[in-house]
TORKOL-4160 file (C-alpha; in steps of 0.2 Angstrom, whole numbers, padded with zeros to 4 digits, m for minus):
467
<pt num="1" X="0178" Y="m0249" Z="m0428"/>
<pt num="2" X="0186" Y="m0266" Z="m0436"/>
<pt num="3" X="0203" Y="m0272" Z="m0433"/>
<pt num="4" X="0219" Y="m0263" Z="m0445"/>
<pt num="5" X="0227" Y="m0272" Z="m0456"/>
<pt num="6" X="0250" Y="m0269" Z="m0453"/>
<pt num="7" X="0254" Y="m0261" Z="m0465"/>
<pt num="8" X="0275" Y="m0265" Z="m0469"/>
<pt num="9" X="0282" Y="m0253" Z="m0458"/>
<pt num="10" X="0270" Y="m0261" Z="m0443"/>
<pt num="11" X="0275" Y="m0278" Z="m0446"/>
<pt num="12" X="0295" Y="m0272" Z="m0449"/>
<pt num="13" X="0294" Y="m0264" Z="m0430"/>
<pt num="14" X="0287" Y="m0278" Z="m0424"/>
<pt num="15" X="0296" Y="m0292" Z="m0433"/>
<pt num="16" X="0313" Y="m0281" Z="m0427"/>
<pt num="17" X="0305" Y="m0280" Z="m0408"/>
<pt num="18" X="0302" Y="m0299" Z="m0408"/>
<pt num="19" X="0320" Y="m0303" Z="m0416"/>
<pt num="20" X="0329" Y="m0292" Z="m0403"/>
<pt num="21" X="0319" Y="m0299" Z="m0389"/>
<pt num="22" X="0321" Y="m0318" Z="m0394"/>
<pt num="23" X="0343" Y="m0314" Z="m0395"/>
<pt num="24" X="0340" Y="m0304" Z="m0376"/>
<pt num="25" X="0330" Y="m0322" Z="m0371"/>
<pt num="26" X="0341" Y="m0334" Z="m0376"/>
<pt num="27" X="0357" Y="m0324" Z="m0367"/>
<pt num="28" X="0348" Y="m0322" Z="m0351"/>
<pt num="29" X="0347" Y="m0341" Z="m0349"/>
<pt num="30" X="0365" Y="m0345" Z="m0356"/>
<pt num="31" X="0373" Y="m0332" Z="m0342"/>
<pt num="32" X="0360" Y="m0335" Z="m0327"/>
<pt num="33" X="0365" Y="m0355" Z="m0328"/>
<pt num="34" X="0384" Y="m0352" Z="m0332"/>
<pt num="35" X="0384" Y="m0342" Z="m0316"/>
<pt num="36" X="0374" Y="m0351" Z="m0307"/>
<pt num="37" X="0385" Y="m0365" Z="m0311"/>
<pt num="38" X="0403" Y="m0358" Z="m0306"/>
<pt num="39" X="0393" Y="m0345" Z="m0288"/>
<pt num="40" X="0386" Y="m0366" Z="m0281"/>
<pt num="41" X="0406" Y="m0373" Z="m0286"/>
<pt num="42" X="0415" Y="m0358" Z="m0279"/>
<pt num="43" X="0400" Y="m0352" Z="m0263"/>
<pt num="44" X="0400" Y="m0338" Z="m0268"/>
<pt num="45" X="0383" Y="m0328" Z="m0263"/>
<pt num="46" X="0388" Y="m0311" Z="m0270"/>
<pt num="47" X="0386" Y="m0324" Z="m0289"/>
<pt num="48" X="0374" Y="m0334" Z="m0283"/>
<pt num="49" X="0362" Y="m0318" Z="m0284"/>
<pt num="50" X="0368" Y="m0312" Z="m0300"/>
<pt num="51" X="0364" Y="m0328" Z="m0304"/>
<pt num="52" X="0343" Y="m0323" Z="m0298"/>
<pt num="53" X="0347" Y="m0309" Z="m0303"/>
<pt num="54" X="0349" Y="m0314" Z="m0322"/>
<pt num="55" X="0334" Y="m0327" Z="m0321"/>
<pt num="56" X="0324" Y="m0313" Z="m0316"/>
<pt num="57" X="0331" Y="m0305" Z="m0331"/>
<pt num="58" X="0323" Y="m0320" Z="m0341"/>
<pt num="59" X="0310" Y="m0322" Z="m0334"/>
<pt num="60" X="0307" Y="m0302" Z="m0337"/>
<pt num="61" X="0310" Y="m0305" Z="m0355"/>
<pt num="62" X="0305" Y="m0318" Z="m0361"/>
<pt num="63" X="0286" Y="m0308" Z="m0354"/>
<pt num="64" X="0294" Y="m0294" Z="m0362"/>
<pt num="65" X="0296" Y="m0306" Z="m0378"/>
<pt num="66" X="0280" Y="m0309" Z="m0378"/>
<pt num="67" X="0271" Y="m0292" Z="m0371"/>
<pt num="68" X="0277" Y="m0285" Z="m0384"/>
<pt num="69" X="0270" Y="m0296" Z="m0401"/>
<pt num="70" X="0253" Y="m0295" Z="m0392"/>
<pt num="71" X="0255" Y="m0275" Z="m0389"/>
<pt num="72" X="0256" Y="m0273" Z="m0407"/>
<pt num="73" X="0242" Y="m0278" Z="m0413"/>
<pt num="74" X="0230" Y="m0263" Z="m0420"/>
<pt num="75" X="0213" Y="m0259" Z="m0410"/>
<pt num="76" X="0200" Y="m0269" Z="m0412"/>
<pt num="77" X="0180" Y="m0266" Z="m0406"/>
<pt num="78" X="0189" Y="m0272" Z="m0385"/>
<pt num="79" X="0201" Y="m0259" Z="m0389"/>
<pt num="80" X="0201" Y="m0244" Z="m0398"/>
<pt num="81" X="0216" Y="m0235" Z="m0394"/>
<pt num="82" X="0226" Y="m0251" Z="m0394"/>
<pt num="83" X="0235" Y="m0265" Z="m0386"/>
<pt num="84" X="0250" Y="m0254" Z="m0382"/>
<pt num="85" X="0248" Y="m0254" Z="m0363"/>
<pt num="86" X="0251" Y="m0272" Z="m0360"/>
<pt num="87" X="0270" Y="m0267" Z="m0360"/>
<pt num="88" X="0266" Y="m0258" Z="m0345"/>
<pt num="89" X="0257" Y="m0272" Z="m0339"/>
<pt num="90" X="0271" Y="m0282" Z="m0339"/>
<pt num="91" X="0285" Y="m0268" Z="m0334"/>
<pt num="92" X="0275" Y="m0269" Z="m0316"/>
<pt num="93" X="0273" Y="m0287" Z="m0314"/>
<pt num="94" X="0294" Y="m0286" Z="m0318"/>
<pt num="95" X="0295" Y="m0273" Z="m0306"/>
<pt num="96" X="0286" Y="m0286" Z="m0291"/>
<pt num="97" X="0299" Y="m0298" Z="m0299"/>
<pt num="98" X="0312" Y="m0286" Z="m0296"/>
<pt num="99" X="0310" Y="m0283" Z="m0275"/>
<pt num="100" X="0305" Y="m0300" Z="m0272"/>
<pt num="101" X="0323" Y="m0303" Z="m0277"/>
<pt num="102" X="0329" Y="m0288" Z="m0267"/>
<pt num="103" X="0320" Y="m0295" Z="m0252"/>
<pt num="104" X="0327" Y="m0311" Z="m0254"/>
<pt num="105" X="0347" Y="m0305" Z="m0257"/>
<pt num="106" X="0346" Y="m0294" Z="m0242"/>
<pt num="107" X="0340" Y="m0304" Z="m0228"/>
<pt num="108" X="0352" Y="m0320" Z="m0235"/>
<pt num="109" X="0366" Y="m0305" Z="m0236"/>
<pt num="110" X="0365" Y="m0300" Z="m0216"/>
<pt num="111" X="0360" Y="m0319" Z="m0211"/>
<pt num="112" X="0378" Y="m0323" Z="m0219"/>
<pt num="113" X="0381" Y="m0306" Z="m0210"/>
<pt num="114" X="0378" Y="m0309" Z="m0194"/>
<pt num="115" X="0382" Y="m0327" Z="m0191"/>
<pt num="116" X="0398" Y="m0328" Z="m0202"/>
<pt num="117" X="0398" Y="m0339" Z="m0219"/>
<pt num="118" X="0412" Y="m0348" Z="m0229"/>
<pt num="119" X="0425" Y="m0338" Z="m0239"/>
<pt num="120" X="0424" Y="m0343" Z="m0260"/>
<pt num="121" X="0434" Y="m0356" Z="m0267"/>
<pt num="122" X="0441" Y="m0344" Z="m0280"/>
<pt num="123" X="0449" Y="m0345" Z="m0294"/>
<pt num="124" X="0451" Y="m0335" Z="m0311"/>
<pt num="125" X="0433" Y="m0342" Z="m0320"/>
<pt num="126" X="0423" Y="m0333" Z="m0309"/>
<pt num="127" X="0430" Y="m0319" Z="m0316"/>
<pt num="128" X="0430" Y="m0321" Z="m0335"/>
<pt num="129" X="0413" Y="m0328" Z="m0333"/>
<pt num="130" X="0408" Y="m0309" Z="m0323"/>
<pt num="131" X="0420" Y="m0301" Z="m0340"/>
<pt num="132" X="0409" Y="m0310" Z="m0350"/>
<pt num="133" X="0392" Y="m0309" Z="m0346"/>
<pt num="134" X="0398" Y="m0290" Z="m0344"/>
<pt num="135" X="0403" Y="m0288" Z="m0359"/>
<pt num="136" X="0385" Y="m0299" Z="m0364"/>
<pt num="137" X="0375" Y="m0287" Z="m0357"/>
<pt num="138" X="0381" Y="m0270" Z="m0365"/>
<pt num="139" X="0381" Y="m0279" Z="m0381"/>
<pt num="140" X="0361" Y="m0280" Z="m0374"/>
<pt num="141" X="0358" Y="m0265" Z="m0368"/>
<pt num="142" X="0366" Y="m0257" Z="m0382"/>
<pt num="143" X="0353" Y="m0268" Z="m0394"/>
<pt num="144" X="0339" Y="m0264" Z="m0386"/>
<pt num="145" X="0340" Y="m0246" Z="m0382"/>
<pt num="146" X="0343" Y="m0244" Z="m0404"/>
<pt num="147" X="0326" Y="m0255" Z="m0406"/>
<pt num="148" X="0318" Y="m0247" Z="m0392"/>
<pt num="149" X="0323" Y="m0229" Z="m0403"/>
<pt num="150" X="0317" Y="m0237" Z="m0419"/>
<pt num="151" X="0302" Y="m0244" Z="m0413"/>
<pt num="152" X="0296" Y="m0235" Z="m0401"/>
<pt num="153" X="0294" Y="m0248" Z="m0385"/>
<pt num="154" X="0295" Y="m0245" Z="m0368"/>
<pt num="155" X="0294" Y="m0262" Z="m0365"/>
<pt num="156" X="0311" Y="m0265" Z="m0374"/>
<pt num="157" X="0319" Y="m0246" Z="m0368"/>
<pt num="158" X="0316" Y="m0254" Z="m0350"/>
<pt num="159" X="0324" Y="m0270" Z="m0354"/>
<pt num="160" X="0337" Y="m0258" Z="m0361"/>
<pt num="161" X="0340" Y="m0248" Z="m0345"/>
<pt num="162" X="0338" Y="m0266" Z="m0335"/>
<pt num="163" X="0352" Y="m0273" Z="m0342"/>
<pt num="164" X="0364" Y="m0257" Z="m0344"/>
<pt num="165" X="0361" Y="m0253" Z="m0324"/>
<pt num="166" X="0364" Y="m0272" Z="m0320"/>
<pt num="167" X="0382" Y="m0265" Z="m0324"/>
<pt num="168" X="0385" Y="m0260" Z="m0306"/>
<pt num="169" X="0380" Y="m0275" Z="m0298"/>
<pt num="170" X="0392" Y="m0284" Z="m0309"/>
<pt num="171" X="0404" Y="m0273" Z="m0304"/>
<pt num="172" X="0401" Y="m0277" Z="m0284"/>
<pt num="173" X="0401" Y="m0295" Z="m0285"/>
<pt num="174" X="0422" Y="m0293" Z="m0295"/>
<pt num="175" X="0424" Y="m0280" Z="m0281"/>
<pt num="176" X="0417" Y="m0291" Z="m0265"/>
<pt num="177" X="0426" Y="m0308" Z="m0277"/>
<pt num="178" X="0444" Y="m0298" Z="m0277"/>
<pt num="179" X="0444" Y="m0293" Z="m0256"/>
<pt num="180" X="0438" Y="m0311" Z="m0253"/>
<pt num="181" X="0454" Y="m0316" Z="m0262"/>
<pt num="182" X="0464" Y="m0304" Z="m0251"/>
<pt num="183" X="0456" Y="m0306" Z="m0235"/>
<pt num="184" X="0440" Y="m0302" Z="m0232"/>
<pt num="185" X="0426" Y="m0312" Z="m0233"/>
<pt num="186" X="0413" Y="m0303" Z="m0228"/>
<pt num="187" X="0415" Y="m0294" Z="m0242"/>
<pt num="188" X="0405" Y="m0305" Z="m0254"/>
<pt num="189" X="0390" Y="m0305" Z="m0243"/>
<pt num="190" X="0391" Y="m0285" Z="m0244"/>
<pt num="191" X="0394" Y="m0285" Z="m0262"/>
<pt num="192" X="0376" Y="m0293" Z="m0262"/>
<pt num="193" X="0370" Y="m0279" Z="m0251"/>
<pt num="194" X="0376" Y="m0268" Z="m0264"/>
<pt num="195" X="0366" Y="m0279" Z="m0278"/>
<pt num="196" X="0352" Y="m0281" Z="m0268"/>
<pt num="197" X="0352" Y="m0261" Z="m0265"/>
<pt num="198" X="0353" Y="m0258" Z="m0285"/>
<pt num="199" X="0340" Y="m0268" Z="m0292"/>
<pt num="200" X="0330" Y="m0258" Z="m0279"/>
<pt num="201" X="0333" Y="m0242" Z="m0287"/>
<pt num="202" X="0332" Y="m0247" Z="m0304"/>
<pt num="203" X="0315" Y="m0256" Z="m0298"/>
<pt num="204" X="0310" Y="m0237" Z="m0292"/>
<pt num="205" X="0315" Y="m0229" Z="m0310"/>
<pt num="206" X="0306" Y="m0242" Z="m0320"/>
<pt num="207" X="0292" Y="m0243" Z="m0308"/>
<pt num="208" X="0290" Y="m0221" Z="m0311"/>
<pt num="209" X="0291" Y="m0223" Z="m0328"/>
<pt num="210" X="0276" Y="m0236" Z="m0328"/>
<pt num="211" X="0266" Y="m0229" Z="m0318"/>
<pt num="212" X="0267" Y="m0213" Z="m0327"/>
<pt num="213" X="0263" Y="m0221" Z="m0341"/>
<pt num="214" X="0247" Y="m0232" Z="m0337"/>
<pt num="215" X="0242" Y="m0214" Z="m0325"/>
<pt num="216" X="0241" Y="m0205" Z="m0344"/>
<pt num="217" X="0255" Y="m0191" Z="m0339"/>
<pt num="218" X="0258" Y="m0181" Z="m0356"/>
<pt num="219" X="0276" Y="m0185" Z="m0361"/>
<pt num="220" X="0290" Y="m0175" Z="m0358"/>
<pt num="221" X="0290" Y="m0159" Z="m0372"/>
<pt num="222" X="0274" Y="m0168" Z="m0380"/>
<pt num="223" X="0263" Y="m0153" Z="m0377"/>
<pt num="224" X="0271" Y="m0141" Z="m0383"/>
<pt num="225" X="0278" Y="m0148" Z="m0399"/>
<pt num="226" X="0259" Y="m0152" Z="m0404"/>
<pt num="227" X="0254" Y="m0136" Z="m0398"/>
<pt num="228" X="0266" Y="m0126" Z="m0412"/>
<pt num="229" X="0262" Y="m0139" Z="m0424"/>
<pt num="230" X="0245" Y="m0135" Z="m0426"/>
<pt num="231" X="0250" Y="m0118" Z="m0423"/>
<pt num="232" X="0259" Y="m0115" Z="m0436"/>
<pt num="233" X="0242" Y="m0123" Z="m0448"/>
<pt num="234" X="0237" Y="m0110" Z="m0462"/>
<pt num="235" X="0221" Y="m0104" Z="m0455"/>
<pt num="236" X="0223" Y="m0109" Z="m0437"/>
<pt num="237" X="0217" Y="m0096" Z="m0425"/>
<pt num="238" X="0224" Y="m0105" Z="m0407"/>
<pt num="239" X="0223" Y="m0119" Z="m0397"/>
<pt num="240" X="0210" Y="m0123" Z="m0383"/>
<pt num="241" X="0212" Y="m0136" Z="m0371"/>
<pt num="242" X="0226" Y="m0150" Z="m0380"/>
<pt num="243" X="0230" Y="m0169" Z="m0369"/>
<pt num="244" X="0240" Y="m0178" Z="m0374"/>
<pt num="245" X="0246" Y="m0193" Z="m0367"/>
<pt num="246" X="0254" Y="m0213" Z="m0374"/>
<pt num="247" X="0245" Y="m0229" Z="m0378"/>
<pt num="248" X="0261" Y="m0239" Z="m0380"/>
<pt num="249" X="0272" Y="m0233" Z="m0394"/>
<pt num="250" X="0257" Y="m0220" Z="m0399"/>
<pt num="251" X="0253" Y="m0201" Z="m0397"/>
<pt num="252" X="0236" Y="m0202" Z="m0395"/>
<pt num="253" X="0230" Y="m0180" Z="m0395"/>
<pt num="254" X="0216" Y="m0171" Z="m0392"/>
<pt num="255" X="0215" Y="m0154" Z="m0396"/>
<pt num="256" X="0200" Y="m0141" Z="m0395"/>
<pt num="257" X="0208" Y="m0131" Z="m0410"/>
<pt num="258" X="0200" Y="m0110" Z="m0414"/>
<pt num="259" X="0194" Y="m0112" Z="m0433"/>
<pt num="260" X="0187" Y="m0093" Z="m0443"/>
<pt num="261" X="0167" Y="m0099" Z="m0442"/>
<pt num="262" X="0164" Y="m0089" Z="m0458"/>
<pt num="263" X="0176" Y="m0105" Z="m0466"/>
<pt num="264" X="0164" Y="m0118" Z="m0474"/>
<pt num="265" X="0166" Y="m0135" Z="m0469"/>
<pt num="266" X="0178" Y="m0144" Z="m0483"/>
<pt num="267" X="0190" Y="m0130" Z="m0480"/>
<pt num="268" X="0187" Y="m0133" Z="m0461"/>
<pt num="269" X="0194" Y="m0154" Z="m0466"/>
<pt num="270" X="0209" Y="m0148" Z="m0474"/>
<pt num="271" X="0214" Y="m0138" Z="m0461"/>
<pt num="272" X="0213" Y="m0155" Z="m0448"/>
<pt num="273" X="0222" Y="m0165" Z="m0461"/>
<pt num="274" X="0236" Y="m0152" Z="m0462"/>
<pt num="275" X="0237" Y="m0151" Z="m0444"/>
<pt num="276" X="0236" Y="m0171" Z="m0441"/>
<pt num="277" X="0252" Y="m0171" Z="m0454"/>
<pt num="278" X="0261" Y="m0158" Z="m0445"/>
<pt num="279" X="0258" Y="m0169" Z="m0428"/>
<pt num="280" X="0265" Y="m0181" Z="m0435"/>
<pt num="281" X="0281" Y="m0171" Z="m0444"/>
<pt num="282" X="0284" Y="m0168" Z="m0428"/>
<pt num="283" X="0280" Y="m0184" Z="m0414"/>
<pt num="284" X="0279" Y="m0199" Z="m0426"/>
<pt num="285" X="0267" Y="m0211" Z="m0423"/>
<pt num="286" X="0250" Y="m0200" Z="m0417"/>
<pt num="287" X="0231" Y="m0199" Z="m0418"/>
<pt num="288" X="0226" Y="m0181" Z="m0420"/>
<pt num="289" X="0208" Y="m0178" Z="m0413"/>
<pt num="290" X="0204" Y="m0159" Z="m0418"/>
<pt num="291" X="0188" Y="m0151" Z="m0411"/>
<pt num="292" X="0188" Y="m0135" Z="m0423"/>
<pt num="293" X="0179" Y="m0122" Z="m0412"/>
<pt num="294" X="0172" Y="m0107" Z="m0424"/>
<pt num="295" X="0177" Y="m0087" Z="m0419"/>
<pt num="296" X="0177" Y="m0073" Z="m0426"/>
<pt num="297" X="0192" Y="m0065" Z="m0432"/>
<pt num="298" X="0193" Y="m0046" Z="m0427"/>
<pt num="299" X="0194" Y="m0042" Z="m0444"/>
<pt num="300" X="0177" Y="m0051" Z="m0450"/>
<pt num="301" X="0170" Y="m0040" Z="m0460"/>
<pt num="302" X="0150" Y="m0037" Z="m0459"/>
<pt num="303" X="0144" Y="m0046" Z="m0473"/>
<pt num="304" X="0153" Y="m0060" Z="m0467"/>
<pt num="305" X="0144" Y="m0060" Z="m0449"/>
<pt num="306" X="0126" Y="m0060" Z="m0457"/>
<pt num="307" X="0132" Y="m0073" Z="m0472"/>
<pt num="308" X="0137" Y="m0083" Z="m0458"/>
<pt num="309" X="0119" Y="m0080" Z="m0448"/>
<pt num="310" X="0110" Y="m0087" Z="m0464"/>
<pt num="311" X="0124" Y="m0101" Z="m0465"/>
<pt num="312" X="0120" Y="m0107" Z="m0446"/>
<pt num="313" X="0102" Y="m0103" Z="m0451"/>
<pt num="314" X="0102" Y="m0117" Z="m0466"/>
<pt num="315" X="0098" Y="m0102" Z="m0477"/>
<pt num="316" X="0101" Y="m0096" Z="m0494"/>
<pt num="317" X="0103" Y="m0078" Z="m0494"/>
<pt num="318" X="0112" Y="m0064" Z="m0507"/>
<pt num="319" X="0116" Y="m0050" Z="m0515"/>
<pt num="320" X="0119" Y="m0044" Z="m0496"/>
<pt num="321" X="0122" Y="m0025" Z="m0495"/>
<pt num="322" X="0126" Y="m0014" Z="m0482"/>
<pt num="323" X="0126" Y="0006" Z="m0474"/>
<pt num="324" X="0131" Y="0013" Z="m0461"/>
<pt num="325" X="0120" Y="0030" Z="m0461"/>
<pt num="326" X="0129" Y="0039" Z="m0446"/>
<pt num="327" X="0132" Y="0025" Z="m0438"/>
<pt num="328" X="0121" Y="0017" Z="m0440"/>
<pt num="329" X="0116" Y="0000" Z="m0449"/>
<pt num="330" X="0107" Y="m0005" Z="m0463"/>
<pt num="331" X="0104" Y="m0022" Z="m0472"/>
<pt num="332" X="0096" Y="m0028" Z="m0487"/>
<pt num="333" X="0097" Y="m0044" Z="m0491"/>
<pt num="334" X="0088" Y="m0056" Z="m0505"/>
<pt num="335" X="0080" Y="m0071" Z="m0494"/>
<pt num="336" X="0079" Y="m0089" Z="m0505"/>
<pt num="337" X="0065" Y="m0099" Z="m0499"/>
<pt num="338" X="0056" Y="m0111" Z="m0507"/>
<pt num="339" X="0045" Y="m0107" Z="m0517"/>
<pt num="340" X="0028" Y="m0118" Z="m0514"/>
<pt num="341" X="0030" Y="m0109" Z="m0495"/>
<pt num="342" X="0014" Y="m0096" Z="m0492"/>
<pt num="343" X="0020" Y="m0079" Z="m0488"/>
<pt num="344" X="0014" Y="m0081" Z="m0471"/>
<pt num="345" X="0029" Y="m0094" Z="m0469"/>
<pt num="346" X="0038" Y="m0087" Z="m0477"/>
<pt num="347" X="0035" Y="m0070" Z="m0469"/>
<pt num="348" X="0042" Y="m0075" Z="m0455"/>
<pt num="349" X="0057" Y="m0085" Z="m0459"/>
<pt num="350" X="0062" Y="m0067" Z="m0468"/>
<pt num="351" X="0057" Y="m0060" Z="m0450"/>
<pt num="352" X="0067" Y="m0078" Z="m0438"/>
<pt num="353" X="0084" Y="m0070" Z="m0450"/>
<pt num="354" X="0081" Y="m0054" Z="m0447"/>
<pt num="355" X="0079" Y="m0053" Z="m0427"/>
<pt num="356" X="0095" Y="m0060" Z="m0428"/>
<pt num="357" X="0105" Y="m0052" Z="m0434"/>
<pt num="358" X="0099" Y="m0038" Z="m0423"/>
<pt num="359" X="0105" Y="m0049" Z="m0410"/>
<pt num="360" X="0121" Y="m0048" Z="m0419"/>
<pt num="361" X="0122" Y="m0030" Z="m0419"/>
<pt num="362" X="0110" Y="m0021" Z="m0409"/>
<pt num="363" X="0091" Y="m0020" Z="m0411"/>
<pt num="364" X="0094" Y="0000" Z="m0421"/>
<pt num="365" X="0098" Y="m0008" Z="m0435"/>
<pt num="366" X="0089" Y="m0006" Z="m0449"/>
<pt num="367" X="0085" Y="m0023" Z="m0462"/>
<pt num="368" X="0076" Y="m0024" Z="m0476"/>
<pt num="369" X="0075" Y="m0043" Z="m0482"/>
<pt num="370" X="0066" Y="m0047" Z="m0500"/>
<pt num="371" X="0059" Y="m0062" Z="m0502"/>
<pt num="372" X="0063" Y="m0075" Z="m0518"/>
<pt num="373" X="0057" Y="m0092" Z="m0523"/>
<pt num="374" X="0073" Y="m0103" Z="m0521"/>
<pt num="375" X="0078" Y="m0110" Z="m0537"/>
<pt num="376" X="0079" Y="m0133" Z="m0538"/>
<pt num="377" X="0092" Y="m0141" Z="m0536"/>
<pt num="378" X="0092" Y="m0148" Z="m0551"/>
<pt num="379" X="0076" Y="m0142" Z="m0564"/>
<pt num="380" X="0070" Y="m0154" Z="m0579"/>
<pt num="381" X="0070" Y="m0147" Z="m0596"/>
<pt num="382" X="0076" Y="m0147" Z="m0614"/>
<pt num="383" X="0086" Y="m0137" Z="m0628"/>
<pt num="384" X="0077" Y="m0123" Z="m0635"/>
<pt num="385" X="0074" Y="m0127" Z="m0655"/>
<pt num="386" X="0089" Y="m0117" Z="m0663"/>
<pt num="387" X="0075" Y="m0104" Z="m0673"/>
<pt num="388" X="0072" Y="m0099" Z="m0656"/>
<pt num="389" X="0088" Y="m0098" Z="m0650"/>
<pt num="390" X="0094" Y="m0087" Z="m0666"/>
<pt num="391" X="0077" Y="m0075" Z="m0660"/>
<pt num="392" X="0085" Y="m0071" Z="m0644"/>
<pt num="393" X="0101" Y="m0069" Z="m0649"/>
<pt num="394" X="0097" Y="m0056" Z="m0663"/>
<pt num="395" X="0086" Y="m0047" Z="m0647"/>
<pt num="396" X="0100" Y="m0047" Z="m0634"/>
<pt num="397" X="0114" Y="m0040" Z="m0649"/>
<pt num="398" X="0099" Y="m0026" Z="m0651"/>
<pt num="399" X="0098" Y="m0024" Z="m0634"/>
<pt num="400" X="0116" Y="m0021" Z="m0631"/>
<pt num="401" X="0120" Y="m0008" Z="m0644"/>
<pt num="402" X="0117" Y="0006" Z="m0636"/>
<pt num="403" X="0127" Y="m0001" Z="m0615"/>
<pt num="404" X="0143" Y="m0004" Z="m0619"/>
<pt num="405" X="0142" Y="m0023" Z="m0622"/>
<pt num="406" X="0144" Y="m0030" Z="m0638"/>
<pt num="407" X="0148" Y="m0049" Z="m0646"/>
<pt num="408" X="0134" Y="m0054" Z="m0639"/>
<pt num="409" X="0138" Y="m0075" Z="m0640"/>
<pt num="410" X="0138" Y="m0095" Z="m0633"/>
<pt num="411" X="0120" Y="m0092" Z="m0632"/>
<pt num="412" X="0110" Y="m0105" Z="m0626"/>
<pt num="413" X="0091" Y="m0107" Z="m0622"/>
<pt num="414" X="0082" Y="m0122" Z="m0612"/>
<pt num="415" X="0064" Y="m0125" Z="m0611"/>
<pt num="416" X="0060" Y="m0130" Z="m0590"/>
<pt num="417" X="0043" Y="m0133" Z="m0582"/>
<pt num="418" X="0046" Y="m0117" Z="m0574"/>
<pt num="419" X="0048" Y="m0104" Z="m0591"/>
<pt num="420" X="0063" Y="m0102" Z="m0602"/>
<pt num="421" X="0080" Y="m0102" Z="m0596"/>
<pt num="422" X="0094" Y="m0091" Z="m0606"/>
<pt num="423" X="0112" Y="m0092" Z="m0605"/>
<pt num="424" X="0124" Y="m0080" Z="m0613"/>
<pt num="425" X="0140" Y="m0073" Z="m0615"/>
<pt num="426" X="0145" Y="m0057" Z="m0619"/>
<pt num="427" X="0160" Y="m0044" Z="m0620"/>
<pt num="428" X="0165" Y="m0025" Z="m0612"/>
<pt num="429" X="0180" Y="m0015" Z="m0616"/>
<pt num="430" X="0193" Y="m0023" Z="m0598"/>
<pt num="431" X="0192" Y="m0001" Z="m0591"/>
<pt num="432" X="0175" Y="m0002" Z="m0587"/>
<pt num="433" X="0170" Y="m0005" Z="m0571"/>
<pt num="434" X="0162" Y="m0019" Z="m0563"/>
<pt num="435" X="0147" Y="m0008" Z="m0557"/>
<pt num="436" X="0144" Y="m0002" Z="m0573"/>
<pt num="437" X="0146" Y="m0020" Z="m0584"/>
<pt num="438" X="0135" Y="m0025" Z="m0569"/>
<pt num="439" X="0120" Y="m0012" Z="m0573"/>
<pt num="440" X="0120" Y="m0013" Z="m0592"/>
<pt num="441" X="0119" Y="m0033" Z="m0591"/>
<pt num="442" X="0104" Y="m0030" Z="m0579"/>
<pt num="443" X="0098" Y="m0020" Z="m0590"/>
<pt num="444" X="0100" Y="m0030" Z="m0606"/>
<pt num="445" X="0089" Y="m0045" Z="m0592"/>
<pt num="446" X="0077" Y="m0036" Z="m0590"/>
<pt num="447" X="0074" Y="m0030" Z="m0610"/>
<pt num="448" X="0076" Y="m0045" Z="m0613"/>
<pt num="449" X="0062" Y="m0056" Z="m0600"/>
<pt num="450" X="0049" Y="m0039" Z="m0605"/>
<pt num="451" X="0052" Y="m0046" Z="m0623"/>
<pt num="452" X="0048" Y="m0064" Z="m0622"/>
<pt num="453" X="0037" Y="m0065" Z="m0608"/>
<pt num="454" X="0041" Y="m0085" Z="m0606"/>
<pt num="455" X="0061" Y="m0081" Z="m0602"/>
<pt num="456" X="0062" Y="m0082" Z="m0584"/>
<pt num="457" X="0078" Y="m0083" Z="m0577"/>
<pt num="458" X="0093" Y="m0076" Z="m0586"/>
<pt num="459" X="0110" Y="m0080" Z="m0584"/>
<pt num="460" X="0123" Y="m0069" Z="m0592"/>
<pt num="461" X="0144" Y="m0067" Z="m0592"/>
<pt num="462" X="0153" Y="m0056" Z="m0597"/>
<pt num="463" X="0173" Y="m0055" Z="m0602"/>
<pt num="464" X="0185" Y="m0043" Z="m0608"/>
<pt num="465" X="0187" Y="m0039" Z="m0626"/>
<pt num="466" X="0200" Y="m0047" Z="m0634"/>
<pt num="467" X="0216" Y="m0035" Z="m0638"/>
């Protein structure tokens, strides 16, 4: 498997994700620095905790920025499903950082509650900083959410959820500072504990979705959408085993699809292409592995079933006739084999085909096989002289006079190693049945071969008389 070159859409997605992640890095670094400076200046544990939280945000955003650049690389010889799961691995690292931070804040806050702490020095500055921070991060969360939705990036979606949830922590800080200003200094430490709790809950939410992705849990509702899309493709009988998973923003689907066993390979291939198009329309970026399961339809005829048996045995048959004699089937088949085979080998092939038919329909079915030489794929030959063509044309016209066939035209005669091959067109009354036309043309062909022993094959094409 070679490395695919990214297309224009892939390059656009990569640019969008990278730009949004880079803006998020700058915002995280700026706000973390401002909150830490102000928190130390006024002695607020809650504000310092929130600054540390923003520092983790910065680390997480840097990781996201690096990961989204790497995860968009196409599949290669070592990563057949692409690099999308690097986003999930980065999310696990962010979760670990969140819990380390939450633990440190919790220990410090509990220590302040036990031992008491100097109340923070309050002014308008920390409130302004927090309000600006809330506005910036709400804008950032919205931008990340829109980019995640447009690019189907799990890493950006996690960042968007992260920053939206941070607002609760900032509200806790504002409440803590406000109550501290009213004479309740220990509320600042309580606000820090609230921040640690918010961080812990956030970690649980991120952890659940990340682990589900790494464990290849089917995305919610995706299986039903895929099944409905494939079943609605013309030619599909049903869908058996179906597996759906996501790697990054791409769906990977394995489907066992039931198709009529009488369909040729090119038609099944067309069904596969239409199924891929239907799944892509339902889910977006999707890679469908389509396994065709040939099955017998309820309305399959005896002739179709016999043709399937012959096709599975790689045998060429034609003129299959089937009769029902009071509940007992009789089957007649023309079987083509290599003309160089000896009769014993050809007979063994015919007996194998007959036994397969009996296995399918029952031991009492009557099967007669007519063995004839297989026509070569491309026999060499040359056009016969014009005089020979004129002679055969005249003979065909004479044979057709009494058989309801007329206007012999487009006669072609070829000389080959096996003998002469004659092709001709003729006309018959439009109301004449196919059976009568076939019998009449067969009579003409036999008469021509009797008159010209060098003619080994005659191919005719009957057309309705022009009005």
